[in-house]
C-alpha positions in Angstrom: -4.4 17.4 -4.7 -1.9 18.9 -7.1 -3.4 22.2 -6.4 -3.4 21.7 -2.9 0.1 20.9 -2.9 1.3 24.4 -4.7 -1.3 26.6 -2.7 -2.2 25.1 0.3 -0.8 27.7 3.0 0.1 26.3 6.8 -3.8 26.5 8.1 -4.9 24.6 5.3 -2.2 21.5 6.1 -3.3 22.0 9.7 -6.9 21.3 8.7 -6.0 18.7 6.3 -3.9 17.3 9.1 -6.8 17.4 11.9 -9.1 15.4 8.9 -7.0 12.9 8.5 -6.4 12.7 12.5 -10.3 12.4 13.2 -10.8 9.9 10.9 -8.3 7.7 12.4 -9.7 6.0 15.2 -13.4 6.0 13.0 -11.8 2.8 11.2 -13.9 0.0 12.5 -16.9 2.2 12.1 -16.9 2.2 8.1 -20.4 4.8 7.4 -18.7 6.8 10.1 -15.1 6.9 8.6 -16.4 6.9 5.2 -18.2 10.2 6.2 -14.4 12.0 7.3 -13.1 10.2 4.0 -15.1 12.5 2.0 -14.6 15.0 4.7 -10.5 15.6 4.0 -11.5 15.3 -0.2 -14.0 18.4 0.4 -11.1 20.1 2.6 -8.7 19.2 0.1 -10.6 21.4 -2.8 -10.8 23.7 -0.2 -6.7 23.9 0.0 -6.5 23.8 -3.9 -7.6 27.3 -4.1 -10.1 26.9 -6.7 -13.7 28.0 -6.2 -14.7 25.6 -9.2 -13.3 22.4 -8.1 -14.3 23.1 -3.6 -17.9 23.7 -4.9 -18.2 20.3 -7.4 -16.4 18.2 -4.5 -18.8 19.5 -1.6 -21.6 18.9 -4.2 -20.5 15.4 -5.1 -20.0 15.1 -1.0 -24.0 13.5 -0.5 -23.6 11.6 -3.7 -21.2 9.5 -2.8 -20.8 8.7 0.6 -23.0 6.4 0.3 -21.2 4.6 -2.0 -18.3 4.9 -0.2 -20.2 3.7 3.0 -21.1 0.5 0.4 -17.8 -0.3 -0.9 -16.2 0.4 2.6 -14.4 -2.2 4.8 -11.8 -2.2 7.3 -9.0 -3.3 4.7 -10.3 -0.4 2.2 -10.3 2.1 5.0 -7.3 1.3 6.4 -5.7 1.9 2.2 -7.8 5.2 2.2 -6.6 6.2 5.7 -3.0 6.1 4.8 -3.5 7.8 1.2 -5.0 10.6 3.3 -2.1 10.4 5.5 0.3 10.4 2.7 -1.5 13.2 0.8 -1.5 15.7 3.8 2.6 15.3 3.6 2.7 15.6 0.2 1.0 18.9 0.3 3.0 19.7 3.7 5.9 19.1 1.6 4.5 21.2 -1.8 5.1 18.1 -3.6 2.5 18.3 -6.1 4.0 15.8 -8.4 3.5 13.2 -5.5 0.0 14.2 -4.3 -1.5 14.3 -7.9 0.4 10.5 -8.4 -0.8 9.8 -4.7 -4.7 11.2 -5.6 -4.9 9.2 -9.0 -4.0 5.8 -7.2 -6.2 6.7 -4.9 -9.5 7.0 -6.9 -8.3 4.5 -9.0 -8.4 1.9 -5.7 -11.7 3.2 -5.2 -13.1 3.2 -8.7 -12.0 -0.2 -8.9 -13.6 -1.3 -5.5 -17.1 0.3 -6.6 -16.6 -1.3 -10.0 -16.4 -4.9 -8.6 -19.3 -3.9 -6.1 -21.7 -3.2 -8.8 -20.6 -6.1 -10.6 -21.5 -8.3 -7.5 -25.1 -6.5 -7.5 -25.5 -7.4 -11.3 -23.7 -10.8 -12.2 -26.9 -12.1 -13.9 -27.2 -9.1 -16.5 -23.4 -8.5 -16.7 -23.2 -11.4 -19.8 -24.3 -9.2 -22.4 -22.9 -5.9 -20.8 -19.7 -4.3 -22.5 -16.8 -3.8 -20.6 -17.0 -0.2 -19.4 -14.1 2.8 -19.4 -11.9 3.2 -17.3 -13.0 6.7 -15.5 -9.5 7.8 -13.8 -6.8 8.7 -15.9 -3.5 7.8 -14.7 -1.4 9.9 -17.0 -1.2 13.3 -18.1 -1.7 13.7 -21.0 1.1 16.4 -22.7 0.0 19.6 -24.4 0.0 19.4 -28.2 
């Protein structure tokens, strides 16, 4: 998101906006909105102008969509839609720090929902498990 805000041209912003608009009417359809959500993330990676990042997000698409579908409900769909709309605006404004912060909060929210869903599935086995480390870094480490 940070790179997209720095590098996206008008055409990339337009494509991001189109993805957001395409997803909005799908909010009541979790499976379809999950697919549209991942399409947005692929397009955001493309807008970043980093081929490795784009290829990685594209490759993860098929792995992540089932998890997104599994934890998606109308409330989380609305939160996702709002985050995507905010990301488009941050990219449009070239607000790289704002885009980064929005994306970190968005990913953190997804991580919480996914962990909650996984805990529900494995409740009997959880008592012996150690707490898992967070996957999303919320603060940027300062260079040494």
